[in-house]
VMD Tcl script that builds the backbone (N, CA, C; Angstrom):
set m [mol new atoms 189]
animate dup $m
set s [atomselect $m all]
$s set {name element resname resid chain x y z} {
  {N N MET 1 A 96.800 121.332 86.562}
  {CA C MET 1 A 97.270 122.004 87.758}
  {C C MET 1 A 96.361 121.643 88.926}
  {N N LEU 2 A 96.969 121.417 90.054}
  {CA C LEU 2 A 96.223 121.104 91.272}
  {C C LEU 2 A 96.454 122.199 92.300}
  {N N SER 3 A 95.440 122.451 93.092}
  {CA C SER 3 A 95.578 123.455 94.151}
  {C C SER 3 A 96.405 122.870 95.295}
  {N N ASP 4 A 96.852 123.730 96.183}
  {CA C ASP 4 A 97.613 123.280 97.347}
  {C C ASP 4 A 96.787 122.317 98.206}
  {N N VAL 5 A 95.491 122.595 98.333}
  {CA C VAL 5 A 94.611 121.732 99.128}
  {C C VAL 5 A 94.509 120.349 98.480}
  {N N GLU 6 A 94.337 120.318 97.148}
  {CA C GLU 6 A 94.261 119.036 96.444}
  {C C GLU 6 A 95.550 118.243 96.601}
  {N N LEU 7 A 96.688 118.912 96.508}
  {CA C LEU 7 A 97.965 118.229 96.686}
  {C C LEU 7 A 98.119 117.680 98.099}
  {N N LYS 8 A 97.650 118.422 99.092}
  {CA C LYS 8 A 97.720 117.935 100.470}
  {C C LYS 8 A 96.859 116.695 100.660}
  {N N ILE 9 A 95.690 116.686 100.040}
  {CA C ILE 9 A 94.803 115.522 100.124}
  {C C ILE 9 A 95.446 114.323 99.434}
  {N N ILE 10 A 96.002 114.544 98.249}
  {CA C ILE 10 A 96.677 113.467 97.517}
  {C C ILE 10 A 97.857 112.945 98.312}
  {N N ASP 11 A 98.653 113.838 98.878}
  {CA C ASP 11 A 99.804 113.411 99.672}
  {C C ASP 11 A 99.376 112.647 100.924}
  {N N ALA 12 A 98.288 113.062 101.549}
  {CA C ALA 12 A 97.785 112.339 102.724}
  {C C ALA 12 A 97.403 110.920 102.332}
  {N N TRP 13 A 96.697 110.772 101.198}
  {CA C TRP 13 A 96.315 109.441 100.715}
  {C C TRP 13 A 97.554 108.634 100.366}
  {N N ARG 14 A 98.537 109.308 99.775}
  {CA C ARG 14 A 99.802 108.647 99.406}
  {C C ARG 14 A 100.471 108.035 100.622}
  {N N PHE 15 A 100.618 108.796 101.680}
  {CA C PHE 15 A 101.336 108.301 102.847}
  {C C PHE 15 A 100.530 107.260 103.614}
  {N N GLU 16 A 99.208 107.411 103.650}
  {CA C GLU 16 A 98.355 106.410 104.295}
  {C C GLU 16 A 98.428 105.069 103.576}
  {N N ASN 17 A 98.649 105.125 102.262}
  {CA C ASN 17 A 98.666 103.905 101.451}
  {C C ASN 17 A 100.072 103.490 101.030}
  {N N LYS 18 A 101.067 104.138 101.619}
  {CA C LYS 18 A 102.480 103.809 101.388}
  {C C LYS 18 A 102.843 103.752 99.899}
  {N N MET 19 A 102.398 104.771 99.171}
  {CA C MET 19 A 102.690 104.860 97.744}
  {C C MET 19 A 104.098 105.430 97.556}
  {N N PRO 20 A 104.822 104.988 96.521}
  {CA C PRO 20 A 106.212 105.408 96.347}
  {C C PRO 20 A 106.400 106.842 95.846}
  {N N SER 21 A 105.389 107.388 95.165}
  {CA C SER 21 A 105.531 108.736 94.612}
  {C C SER 21 A 104.157 109.370 94.434}
  {N N ARG 22 A 104.158 110.665 94.230}
  {CA C ARG 22 A 102.901 111.367 93.967}
  {C C ARG 22 A 102.314 110.911 92.632}
  {N N ALA 23 A 103.178 110.686 91.641}
  {CA C ALA 23 A 102.693 110.236 90.334}
  {C C ALA 23 A 102.018 108.871 90.447}
  {N N ALA 24 A 102.630 107.954 91.189}
  {CA C ALA 24 A 102.028 106.630 91.384}
  {C C ALA 24 A 100.697 106.755 92.121}
  {N N THR 25 A 100.639 107.678 93.049}
  {CA C THR 25 A 99.411 107.918 93.798}
  {C C THR 25 A 98.300 108.403 92.873}
  {N N ILE 26 A 98.616 109.350 92.021}
  {CA C ILE 26 A 97.616 109.887 91.106}
  {C C ILE 26 A 97.147 108.802 90.137}
  {N N ARG 27 A 98.082 107.983 89.629}
  {CA C ARG 27 A 97.676 106.876 88.758}
  {C C ARG 27 A 96.739 105.923 89.489}
  {N N ALA 28 A 97.051 105.596 90.743}
  {CA C ALA 28 A 96.204 104.693 91.528}
  {C C ALA 28 A 94.829 105.305 91.764}
  {N N LEU 29 A 94.789 106.600 92.066}
  {CA C LEU 29 A 93.502 107.255 92.306}
  {C C LEU 29 A 92.665 107.338 91.033}
  {N N VAL 30 A 93.312 107.551 89.893}
  {CA C VAL 30 A 92.581 107.554 88.624}
  {C C VAL 30 A 91.987 106.171 88.380}
  {N N LYS 31 A 92.774 105.128 88.631}
  {CA C LYS 31 A 92.279 103.758 88.458}
  {C C LYS 31 A 91.090 103.497 89.377}
  {N N VAL 32 A 91.194 103.897 90.635}
  {CA C VAL 32 A 90.093 103.721 91.585}
  {C C VAL 32 A 88.844 104.450 91.089}
  {N N GLY 33 A 89.035 105.664 90.607}
  {CA C GLY 33 A 87.909 106.444 90.103}
  {C C GLY 33 A 87.266 105.822 88.878}
  {N N LEU 34 A 88.091 105.328 87.955}
  {CA C LEU 34 A 87.552 104.685 86.760}
  {C C LEU 34 A 86.781 103.422 87.120}
  {N N GLU 35 A 87.342 102.622 88.026}
  {CA C GLU 35 A 86.655 101.407 88.446}
  {C C GLU 35 A 85.351 101.741 89.174}
  {N N ALA 36 A 85.379 102.790 89.996}
  {CA C ALA 36 A 84.173 103.199 90.726}
  {C C ALA 36 A 83.078 103.679 89.784}
  {N N SER 37 A 83.490 104.204 88.629}
  {CA C SER 37 A 82.502 104.680 87.656}
  {C C SER 37 A 81.938 103.543 86.816}
  {N N GLY 38 A 82.455 102.333 87.030}
  {CA C GLY 38 A 81.941 101.167 86.335}
  {C C GLY 38 A 82.790 100.680 85.182}
  {N N MET 39 A 83.935 101.297 84.939}
  {CA C MET 39 A 84.786 100.864 83.831}
  {C C MET 39 A 85.513 99.572 84.208}
  {N N ASP 40 A 85.474 98.591 83.314}
  {CA C ASP 40 A 86.194 97.339 83.506}
  {C C ASP 40 A 87.577 97.507 82.875}
  {N N ILE 41 A 88.524 97.939 83.676}
  {CA C ILE 41 A 89.856 98.268 83.168}
  {C C ILE 41 A 90.542 97.044 82.578}
  {N N ALA 42 A 90.445 95.900 83.245}
  {CA C ALA 42 A 91.091 94.687 82.748}
  {C C ALA 42 A 90.566 94.326 81.365}
  {N N SER 43 A 89.274 94.406 81.180}
  {CA C SER 43 A 88.674 94.098 79.881}
  {C C SER 43 A 89.118 95.111 78.832}
  {N N PHE 44 A 89.175 96.366 79.214}
  {CA C PHE 44 A 89.605 97.417 78.308}
  {C C PHE 44 A 91.039 97.176 77.844}
  {N N LEU 45 A 91.929 96.821 78.771}
  {CA C LEU 45 A 93.324 96.595 78.423}
  {C C LEU 45 A 93.490 95.390 77.512}
  {N N LYS 46 A 92.646 94.372 77.677}
  {CA C LYS 46 A 92.717 93.203 76.798}
  {C C LYS 46 A 92.366 93.571 75.368}
  {N N ASP 47 A 91.533 94.605 75.196}
  {CA C ASP 47 A 91.113 95.032 73.867}
  {C C ASP 47 A 92.163 95.871 73.142}
  {N N ILE 48 A 93.158 96.336 73.867}
  {CA C ILE 48 A 94.212 97.134 73.243}
  {C C ILE 48 A 95.235 96.176 72.646}
  {N N ASP 49 A 95.490 96.303 71.351}
  {CA C ASP 49 A 96.378 95.372 70.649}
  {C C ASP 49 A 97.824 95.461 71.116}
  {N N ASP 50 A 98.345 96.670 71.194}
  {CA C ASP 50 A 99.778 96.832 71.449}
  {C C ASP 50 A 100.026 97.666 72.689}
  {N N VAL 51 A 99.682 97.138 73.850}
  {CA C VAL 51 A 99.912 97.866 75.095}
  {C C VAL 51 A 101.396 98.145 75.268}
  {N N ASP 52 A 102.256 97.229 74.810}
  {CA C ASP 52 A 103.702 97.405 74.953}
  {C C ASP 52 A 104.238 98.537 74.089}
  {N N ASP 53 A 103.465 98.988 73.086}
  {CA C ASP 53 A 103.914 100.064 72.218}
  {C C ASP 53 A 103.721 101.444 72.838}
  {N N VAL 54 A 103.059 101.515 73.986}
  {CA C VAL 54 A 102.834 102.785 74.657}
  {C C VAL 54 A 104.151 103.248 75.265}
  {N N ALA 55 A 104.544 104.483 74.973}
  {CA C ALA 55 A 105.817 105.019 75.461}
  {C C ALA 55 A 105.786 105.184 76.968}
  {N N LYS 56 A 106.867 104.838 77.599}
  {CA C LYS 56 A 107.046 105.037 79.031}
  {C C LYS 56 A 107.660 106.430 79.241}
  {N N SER 57 A 107.414 107.014 80.422}
  {CA C SER 57 A 107.887 108.376 80.658}
  {C C SER 57 A 109.397 108.510 80.525}
  {N N ASP 58 A 110.159 107.500 80.957}
  {CA C ASP 58 A 111.609 107.618 80.865}
  {C C ASP 58 A 112.105 107.514 79.415}
  {N N GLU 59 A 111.271 107.024 78.501}
  {CA C GLU 59 A 111.646 106.921 77.108}
  {C C GLU 59 A 111.446 108.239 76.347}
  {N N ILE 60 A 110.683 109.142 76.917}
  {CA C ILE 60 A 110.433 110.419 76.227}
  {C C ILE 60 A 110.973 111.603 77.013}
  {N N GLY 61 A 111.830 111.317 77.993}
  {CA C GLY 61 A 112.492 112.388 78.715}
  {C C GLY 61 A 111.758 112.931 79.915}
  {N N ILE 62 A 110.658 112.290 80.323}
  {CA C ILE 62 A 109.945 112.712 81.506}
  {C C ILE 62 A 110.253 111.709 82.602}
  {N N VAL 63 A 110.811 112.198 83.686}
  {CA C VAL 63 A 111.210 111.282 84.761}
  {C C VAL 63 A 110.391 111.551 85.990}
}
mol reanalyze $m
mol bondsrecalc $m
mol representation Tube
mol addrep $m
């Protein structure tokens, strides 16, 4: 759950960066945060054997 203030901040970042949705914005911000903390996301993803096996939201009824 996010507070109204947090949602306003996220939405402001979303519109400044022309993001298509709040969900896409949150995913982008998580990625930025992980990279800022020093995580090598590209290297991590290469280590995952079956990235394609991860369920997409539309496949499990979440749109």
